[in-house]
Structures are given as C-alpha cells and as structure tokens.
C-alpha angles and dihedrals in degrees: 000000000000105000119217137169100233134056116278144049123284128234119269117283095034125166110237118212090336090294122070143041122224127171111217106185115178114239125211110250137176093240119136091223094053117029088147111084089209091074112182113201091193092063101031113110112213115230088225141048116256113161125234107214118213113285093007118132126234133203131172133187141148128279130266088043120227090243093054110027090162091073105115098220130089124202136067133315118215116189132196117196121197114234090252096045096118098033111098091199093056126092084226094061109139090357111138146118135229130196124206115206100201127201091229139359105279129210103264136191136138093273093052092049091049092050095049095045091048090055091043098052095038089057093044093053092047092048090054092060101245109172112253093240090059096050121099120191113270111247119191120186123182140169134187114255139183108310113253118228109280095016126116089203134002128197137182127200149124138262115209113195148126114292099229091204098055095021087227130116116274135180119212119201110218138196115193125196126192124192142139135235112245118255093009138088091233120116130198127215115184123189126194115194136184138144087225120096116260091255092063115108093238088076090065089065092047093046091049091064092058095041090057096041115122134183113228116239095254130031114192 
C-alpha cells in the first residue's frame, strides 16, 4: 500500500510514508466499474459514500491487487489511512480500513477470509522488500460474530505477520463486515484493522467510517 494524502492511487514505484517501495500495477479485470486496465483512482468515482476524515490518506486500486493476484475477488479496493498510520510512536500506527467493492456477492466464511487475507498480506510483505530472514508466515484467524446492524455477516479475527515498516512481528486485530448494495449485484467487504485492542479509542474512528457508509441508489 502506498499511502497518500489525497484520493487516488499512485503510480508504480511509489515511496510510502518515506519508507517503503510498493509496485501497484493495475490489472485488467472484468468489473463493470473498471473495464479500462489503466484504472485511475484519482478520477474514479465510488458508487457509494465512504467519508474521508481530515488528514486521513486514501488509496484505490483494482482487485485482485498486483502484489497478490491469488486473491479470489475482483473489484476495487478503497483504503483509508489514519494520520498516524506510518508513525510507530502514534497510537494510530497501522490503524486503517479498506473497503472491497466486489463484482458479485462471494461465498464467505471464516476460512475463506483467512485464505484471502493470508495471500494478500504475504504478497504485500514480499512486495515491500522485507528480507527473507525477517519474514514470518502470515497467520489469519477469524470467527463469525454477532451481526452488526446493516451487515449480512460480521467477523472478528487477527492477522499475524511481519510489519514491513519495522521488520518486526505484528498482530493486527480485525473486524470484517460483509453486505450488499440494494438492487445491484455488487457486494461490499469492509475491514477495520489495528494492533490496538478493541477497547482502545482508535476503534471509534474506524467504526465511524462503517457506520456512516452508504450505497448510492444506482451502481453501474
């Protein structure tokens, strides 16, 4: 992920938070939103409302991402980075959300989520050039939980991996929401992630993004 302060995706070979290099090449997909392989996240207009709080970063690219083509979903990823996402001294370090606009409602359960996130983060770590001796296997563990209002399914879990900024192990707590947009075939998966426990105040900011999310009336 190449963090930036304005809506859109950066060009390949972009420096992220003055630290890391990640190539984000757009892939041609059979998604109605992006038939053009030269997807431009700056110009793309989301068919939903997902707020961008002040000083938060945004990044958008196609699914499956170039760094993890094994991910089984097609669509668009839309990321929101907290202002302190890349600052190891901040309570917001590694606190962010990402939304997947999916071309159709996928079959979903804890095992499928675990498999896709393992592929996703394994590819992301490798793409950021972490030395092999520093990499630990990505372990994702999820379970279904009480369904949040507006969700079709809600899951909680963890992702254990190598922090490619510090090159040290890190565990991200994760809350995953799955829903659909009425009268369309489009599905929404929304992930909130933070190394902080769920009682930490940073989760209020992450939760707020999902609580204010809205599908637009028509998705073309």
